[in-house]
N, C-alpha and C positions, 0 to 999 in steps of 0.2 A: 504493499499499500504506500502511495506516494503522497506526502503532505503538500509538496508543491503542486502536484497535479490536482489534488483535492481543492486547494485554494483557488487556483487559476480557472479551473473548469467551473467551479462554483460561482465565481465572479462573472465569468462569461455568460452563464445561464441567467444570473440575476440582471445583468446589463441588458440581455436580450428581452427579458420580461419588461423592464422599464421602457425600452424603445417602443414597445407595443402601445404605450399610452400616447405617443406622439405621431399623430396621423400624417404629419408633413414629412416624416422620414420614410424612406424605402426600407421597410423592415427586412426585406430579403437580402439587401446588400449587407446589412450588419449581421444577419444570420449566417451568411457564408464567411464573413471576416471572423466572427467569433468562433465559429466551428473550426476554422483553420487554426487560429491561435490555440484553442484548446487541444487540438490534435498535435500540434508541433511540441507544445509543453509536455503533453502526456507520453509522446514518443521518447522523451529524454530518458526516462526510467521505467517505462512499462513496455516490455517487449511486444506484446500484442498490438499496441498502438502504432507500431512501425510498418504493419502490413496492410495492403489494400483490402485484403479479404475481410479483415476485421470491420472496416467501415461498410463494405458491401453487406456483410451479414447483419450489421446493426440495424439496417433499414428493413422495415416490415413491407416487403414488396407486394404482398397480397393486398395490403391496405392501400398502397400507392395506386396499384392498377385499378382496384375497385373505385377509389375516389375519382380517378380520371374518367372511368366509365360512367359514374353517377353524374359528374358535372357535365359530361357530353350529352347524356339523356336529358338532363334539365334544359340545356341549350336547344335541343331538338324540340322539346315540348313548348319552350318559349317561342321559338320561331314559328311553330304551327299554331301558336295562340290558343293552345288547349286550356291553359289556366284562365286566360282572359274570357274565353267562351263560357267556362264554368261560372266565373264571377258575374259575367253579364246576366246569365240565366237566373242567378240567385237574386241580383238587383231587381230585375224585371218582375220577378214573381212576387217578392216580399216587400217592395219598397212602400207599400200601403199599409204594411203591418210591421211597425218599427221593432217591436220586441222579438217577433219571429225572426226578422232580418238579422238582428243582433245574434241570436243563438245560432242560426243557419250559418252565417259568415264565420263566426268564431269556430264552430264545429268542423265546417269544411276545410277551412284554412289549417286547422290543427291536424286533421287527419291526413291532409296532403303533406304537411311538414313532418309527419311521422314516416313518410315514404321518401320524400325528396328534401333537398336542401331548404332549410328554414328561411334563409336569406332571400332566395328566389321567390318563395311564396309571399314573403313580405313586400318585395319590390312590386309584384303584380297586384296584390290586393289592395295596397294602401291608396294608390291613386283612384281606383274605382270606388273604394269606400268613401273618400272624400267627395267624389263627384255625386254619388248617390245621396249622400247626406245633404250636400249643397242644394240639390234639386228639391228636396222635401223640407229644406230649411231646419235640419237637425244637426247638432253639434256632433262631428264625427270622432271627437275625442274618446268617448266610451267604447266605440267599436274598435278604434285603433289600440286602446288599452287592452281590451278583451282578446283581440287577435294576438297581440305582442306577448302578453303574459301566458296565454294558452299554447303558443307555439313552443315555448320553452318546456312545457309539460309533454308536448308531442314526442320529443327526443327520447323519452323514457320507455315508449311503447315497443319500438322495434330495433333490431341490431343495426339498421341503416338509417335510423332517424337523425343521427348526427355523426359527424366525422369522429367524434370521441367514442361513440358506441361501436362504430365500425372497427376501431382500433382494439376496444375491449373484447368484442366478440371474436375477432381473429386471434388475439393473444391467448384467450382462454378457450378457444374453440367452442364458442357458444352459438346455438342455432336459433332460428327464427322462433320456433316453438318454445324454446327456453324463455325468451323474452316475453312472448304472449302469455304463457302460463304464469310466470313470476311477477310480471309488471302490469298486466292488464287491469287487475283489481285496483291497484294504486292509481293507475292512469284514469279510470273511469270515475272513481270517487273523487279524486282531486280535481278533475276537469269539471265535473258537475258542480262541486262545491264552489269552485272559483267562478263559474258562470253565474250561478245563483247570487253569490255575494256581489259580484260586479253589477248585476242587474239591480239589486236592492240598494247598494250604496252609491253607485255611479250612474248607471243608465237612467234610473228612476228620477234622478234630480234634473236631467237634462231633457228628458223625453217630452216635457210639456213646454219647454223654452223654444222660442224661434231663434234660429242661428243664422247669422249672415257672415259669409267668408270675408275675412279681412282683405283678401285680394280684390274684392268688389269695390273697396273704398280706397285702394292704394293705386300705384301707377298702373299704366296700361300693360307694361311688360309683365308685371306680376299677375294681373288678371288673365293674361293669356295662358297661363299654366292650366287653369281649369278648362279653358277652351280647348286646349291641345288634348287634354285627357278625355273631354267629351267627344272630340273628333275621333280619337282613337277607339272609344267605345262604340261610336256609331258606325265606324268603318268595319267592325268585326262582323263578318257574315258567318252565321252558324252553318258551316258545312258538315252535315250530319254524318257523311261517310267518313271524313277525316276524324271527326270526334269518335265515332264508333271504332274505327281502325286503331286509334291510339289508346282507347279505353281497353280494347281487347289485348293490345300489346302490353299495357300496364298490368293487366290481370295475369297474363302469362309470365311477365317479369317477376311479379310477386311470388308466383308459384315456383319459378326457377330459384328464387332466393330461399323459399321454404324447403325445397327438396335437394338442392345442390349445396353441400357443406362448404365447398371451396367458393367463397364469395367472388373472388376475382374471375373465376370461370363463369359464374352466373352474370356478373357485370359485363364481360365481354360479349356473351351471347345476347344480353339485353341491348347493348349498343348496336349490334348488327341488326337485331330485330327492328328497333325503332328507325334505324337508317333506311332499311328496306321499306318500311311502312310510310316514310316521309321522303320520297325521292326529290331531287332537285333538278331543275331545268338547266341543261348545259348549253354550250354555245350553238349547238345544232338544233336547239329547241326541243330536245327530247329529254324526257324525265328519267333520270338514272340515280341509283343510290350513290351518295358522295360523302363518305365518312370523313374524308380530309377537310371538307367544308365545315363540319361541326366541330372536329377537333381543333381547327384554327380559331374558333370562337371561344374556346375554354381558357379561363384565366388560371395559369399554372403556378402563380405566386404561392398560393397556400400549399400546393403539392410539394414544391421545393422547400418551403418552410418546415413542413412536417419531416422532411428528410434530414434537415439540419438538426431538428430537435431529437430525432431518433439517435443520431450520432453523439450528440452532447450527453444525453442520458446514458447511452452505452459506455462512454468514457467515465461517467460518474459511477457506473457499476464496476468498471475495471479498477478504479482507484479506491473503492470501498465506501464512498459517500452514501450510496443507496442502502448499504448494509447497516451503516450507523443510524440512518433515518428509520430503518425497519425496527432496530433495537429500541430506539427512543419511543416509537409508537407502541411497541409491544409492552414496555415497561409502564407507560402511562395508562394502559388498559387493565393492568393488574391481572393479565391472563383470563379475563372474563370476555366471552365472546359477544355479549350484548353491550358491554361498555366499549369494546374494541369497535364494533360496528357503528355505534353512535359517534364515537370519535372520528372514524373515517368519513361518515356522512357529513358531520359538521365541518371538519377542517377542509374537506375537498369542496364543499359548498362555499365556504368563506373565501377560499383561494380562488375558486372559479368566478366568484362575484367581483373580486378586486382585480383579477388578472384574466387573461384569456385562458379558457378552460383546456385548450389543446396542450400546453406545457404541463398543466396540472395532471392531466390524464397520463401523459407519457412518463412523467417522473414517478407516478404512483403504481404503474403497471408492474414494474419489478418488485416493488415494496409488497404489493398484495400477493404476488407469486411466492415470495419468501415466506410470508406469513402462512399461506396455504400449505407450503411444503414442510413446514414444521410438524404438521400432523395434529396440532393442538386445537385447531379451529374448524368449525363447520364451513362448508364451501358457500352455501347459499347466502347467509347473512352478510358476509363480507362483500360478495359480488353485488347484492342488492344495494348495500350501503354505498358502494363505490359508484355504481351506475347512476343512483339517485343524486348523489353529491355533485358529481361533475356536471350534471344536466340542470339540476335545480338552482344552482348558484347564480346562473345567468340573470335572474331577476333582482338580485340584490343591488346591483348598479348597472346602469346602461352599458358601460364599457366591458361588462362581462359577457355580453351577447351581441354578435353582429347584427342580428335582427332588431334589437332594441335601438342600436345606433342608427340603423337605416330608418326606423320609424320616426326617430327625432329629426333626422336630415330631411326626409320627405314631408314631414309635418310642417317644418319651417319653409320648405319650398312651396307647399300648397296653402301656406298661410293659416294653419290650425294653431293659433296662438295659444289656445287653452292647453295644449299638450307641450309642456316644457320638460327640461331635464329634471328640474326639482319635482314636478308632479310624477313623472314616470318613476323617479328614484323612490318617492314616498309610497306610491301605490304598489310598485313592483316590489319594493323592500318588504312591505307588509305581507304581501302574498308569498314572497320567498320564505319568510318566517312561517307562515301557515303551511306551506308545502313541506318544509323541513319537519315541522311538528307532526304532520301527517305521515311523513317518512319514518320518524321515530316510532310512532304508533304501529305502522306497518311492520317495522322491524321486531317490535315487541310481540306482535301476533305470531310472527314467524318463529322467533326464538323460544317463546314460552308455550305456544299452543300447537304449532305444527311440527317442529323438529322434535 
């Protein structure tokens, strides 16, 4: 074990976390730089750190391939305007019943976010929510709060509901059925509780008030945003055949994820399936499947960032830092499975609220594995606590969730002045506490009644 490596790699990891707070910086540039510094210092007195194979093996390639596949599928569905068509149908059907529209929008966006990337769902639903509420003169803030808070719950339901779940499922070889069986009860109870409380404390206060978008009283350039959104919504033609084909493809993809244990294989098959379902018109005016077109639209920054994180954490494993952290956590739990589970749930939630939850997940993966390998603890409580912790913490602070930050950014763009950082932090933080309390109760049921 190298003290020099422990100090330098630890500092590099902390600096990388701090950089994530500054949006103006290109975090990928600093990720590569810090990874290189950590690797060079580690190579001085750790033999394994001198070989390229060490870094290749440190990266979870199944996760990387699956993430690329998922991001590509999302780009295909966005270009086909599948999400927009779903959102438009909801708005057209329920805009005269505000309370029903609230529940349907929150439920549909939450279920979509359990399958696809939450950020993409937020980007698509937010403008349409604002437009629908503007037309019926209702404050969109309760709808945006409901969607944003519930989206973070959605990631607990499936192994591909978030990038963090993908990593956890691949690391511990967890199946789709494992998540449904062990997390569906928590997801259902927490989602229903959240929607009812939001309805009672937030929506009910706004539902009788007439709301006028601030854009309508500001400059023409700002007021143009709602106009553009309305044009976008009006331009969408519901091509039933395209919608049916993509819906069938989505069902097939979910079945592939359910029955194929190797998520990267299911992801690659899914990408090809959606590519053939959504052919592009080439220069000769013929429609052909063009995977290269969709791959070119994927933002790979997050993929490369994960690769750097995998390397940094592996170096922390080699120099013994992860082992020290495992011993500390185990000692604090007093060898009690319930206390240990609660501790993991709370600490990962808090860290995920203040930091990006990807680094928290990657650094805790080997810690959880070491705890399980001791043979002293049950498998289920630790995994449940870990999954709930890294996913629920995003509601504590907006910077803990990309979807939360996108909600604030688009709310400002569309002049929803009622939804501020302070309000989202206050409401989101209260619900994060509620969700963690529900998580502790759920763990207690597992430990004391089921096991």
